[in-house]
ZATI-887629 format. One line per field, with one value per residue: residue in one letter; x, y, z of N, C-alpha, C in turn. Coordinates in Angstrom, 3 decimals. Example, Ala and Ser with C-alpha at 12.3 -4.5 7.8 and 13.67 -1.06 7.14 Angstrom:
<recs>
residuo <- A S
n_px <- 13.190 12.850
n_py <- -5.690 -2.250
n_pz <- 7.800 7.080
ca_px <- 12.300 13.670
ca_py <- -4.500 -1.060
ca_pz <- 7.800 7.140
c_px <- 13.200 12.900
c_py <- -3.300 0.030
c_pz <- 7.800 7.870
</recs>
This chain:
<recs>
residuo <- M L Q H F N F K P M Y G E S T L P G W T I S F F Y K Q Q R Y T G D Y M P D G T I I W T G A T P T E E E S V K K M V H E L M T F H V Y E
n_px <- -96.637 -99.290 -100.756 -104.090 -104.756 -105.699 -107.637 -108.542 -110.538 -108.757 -109.785 -112.899 -115.588 -114.770 -113.605 -111.166 -108.349 -106.505 -106.223 -105.375 -103.310 -102.755 -100.629 -99.596 -96.395 -94.228 -94.231 -94.002 -95.261 -96.746 -97.362 -99.073 -99.691 -101.873 -101.796 -104.079 -103.116 -101.549 -99.206 -97.188 -97.010 -94.857 -95.613 -94.251 -91.897 -90.010 -90.656 -88.589 -88.393 -89.644 -90.581 -91.907 -93.783 -94.933 -96.466 -98.274 -100.104 -101.043 -102.645 -104.451 -105.757 -106.877 -108.714 -110.354 -110.954 -111.236 -112.900
n_py <- 13.589 15.568 18.403 20.260 20.485 22.821 23.335 25.681 26.729 28.612 30.509 31.757 29.881 28.044 25.092 25.227 27.240 25.718 25.203 26.798 25.973 25.009 23.987 22.496 20.750 18.916 20.973 23.271 25.765 25.266 26.507 26.406 26.391 24.154 22.749 21.546 19.540 18.341 19.366 21.053 24.429 26.132 28.443 29.539 28.729 25.619 22.006 20.250 17.172 16.995 15.358 13.319 14.747 15.772 13.526 13.020 15.303 14.967 12.563 13.616 15.482 14.180 12.698 14.551 16.275 15.033 12.838
n_pz <- 92.713 91.467 93.016 93.748 91.234 88.654 85.852 82.700 79.966 77.569 76.460 77.225 77.229 75.232 74.016 72.624 71.624 73.625 77.218 80.201 82.844 86.224 88.924 92.129 92.727 94.464 96.516 95.040 92.772 89.586 86.230 83.065 79.730 78.053 74.965 72.410 71.187 73.198 73.642 76.047 77.268 79.435 81.674 83.705 85.919 84.891 85.593 87.448 87.101 84.319 82.148 83.588 85.162 82.980 82.053 83.939 84.010 81.618 81.902 83.680 82.284 80.145 81.504 82.594 80.522 78.092 78.539
ca_px <- -97.911 -99.805 -101.949 -104.244 -104.484 -106.746 -107.671 -109.636 -110.347 -107.889 -110.647 -114.222 -116.288 -114.635 -112.472 -110.302 -107.131 -106.627 -106.421 -104.597 -103.313 -101.764 -100.929 -98.732 -95.674 -93.034 -94.573 -93.727 -96.651 -96.138 -98.406 -98.517 -101.097 -102.082 -102.764 -104.867 -102.261 -100.914 -98.155 -97.165 -96.128 -94.686 -95.537 -93.470 -90.343 -90.303 -90.636 -87.274 -88.680 -90.460 -91.334 -92.704 -95.034 -96.032 -97.367 -99.557 -100.880 -101.748 -103.599 -105.531 -106.453 -107.422 -109.653 -111.119 -111.614 -111.777 -114.219
ca_py <- 13.700 16.818 18.772 21.435 20.705 23.378 23.852 26.407 27.198 29.958 31.841 31.659 28.697 27.425 24.140 25.424 26.419 25.187 25.328 27.062 24.978 25.293 22.985 22.104 19.581 19.066 22.409 24.347 26.250 25.518 27.092 26.454 26.327 22.858 22.678 20.556 18.397 17.637 20.307 21.949 25.452 26.269 29.948 30.136 27.694 24.332 21.358 19.725 16.134 17.412 14.094 12.907 15.718 15.939 12.356 13.376 16.236 14.187 11.779 14.439 16.237 13.109 12.180 15.663 17.104 14.253 11.824
ca_pz <- 92.547 91.485 93.873 93.303 89.925 88.037 84.341 82.457 78.811 77.387 75.671 77.447 77.360 74.128 74.365 71.527 71.174 74.652 78.411 81.285 84.026 87.162 90.009 92.939 92.864 95.250 96.983 94.135 91.590 88.254 85.467 81.639 78.582 77.681 73.747 71.884 70.594 74.126 73.875 77.521 76.934 80.727 81.365 84.847 85.986 84.188 86.617 86.953 86.642 83.461 81.641 84.627 85.448 81.962 81.906 85.009 83.529 80.244 82.506 84.346 81.299 79.602 82.399 82.784 79.569 76.964 78.989
c_px <- -98.447 -100.713 -102.635 -104.304 -106.029 -106.521 -108.836 -109.462 -109.313 -108.990 -112.432 -114.695 -115.756 -113.337 -111.243 -109.673 -106.787 -106.790 -105.333 -104.406 -102.436 -102.180 -99.538 -97.644 -94.346 -93.198 -94.104 -94.732 -95.859 -97.386 -98.116 -99.755 -100.988 -102.584 -103.418 -104.347 -101.252 -99.700 -98.385 -96.454 -96.078 -94.783 -94.714 -92.212 -91.032 -89.961 -89.146 -87.280 -89.783 -91.356 -92.145 -93.908 -95.994 -97.089 -98.561 -100.376 -101.692 -102.986 -104.971 -106.230 -107.254 -109.012 -110.869 -111.695 -112.082 -112.610 -114.983
c_py <- 14.714 17.103 19.936 21.561 21.561 23.723 24.694 26.947 28.779 31.215 31.425 30.254 27.682 26.430 24.258 26.750 25.718 25.374 26.124 26.417 25.321 24.317 23.120 21.056 19.777 20.412 23.550 24.783 26.195 25.865 26.919 26.345 24.972 23.417 21.366 19.275 17.820 18.297 20.906 23.176 26.048 28.161 30.360 29.067 26.095 23.361 20.569 18.016 16.395 16.314 13.454 13.530 15.858 14.616 12.412 14.299 15.808 13.621 12.411 15.065 15.106 12.880 13.427 16.328 16.028 13.156 12.514
c_pz <- 92.336 92.595 93.408 92.129 89.324 86.469 84.214 81.001 78.470 77.195 76.203 77.755 76.015 74.536 73.459 71.641 72.451 76.078 79.329 82.292 84.916 88.141 91.017 92.642 93.306 95.989 96.321 93.251 90.342 87.301 84.058 80.997 78.106 76.010 73.459 71.706 71.726 74.672 75.288 77.226 78.452 80.552 82.622 84.699 85.484 85.151 86.487 86.526 85.321 82.664 82.143 85.099 83.901 81.580 82.905 84.609 82.418 80.995 82.861 83.355 80.401 80.058 82.428 81.908 78.286 77.376 79.540
</recs>
């Protein structure tokens, strides 16, 4: 489960070209850039369970940004 999930537009109030994200997973902080096509570019360490984490991030972004 992701904790303290945060996102903000990369450039001011624009929703494009993407968002910066940060969260804690298993007591480690992760950061990345979430692109409009759903691609995540990790700006720090890559989670060991990357596919599982990506799925959780996509669900949260869909809920918060696209709905």
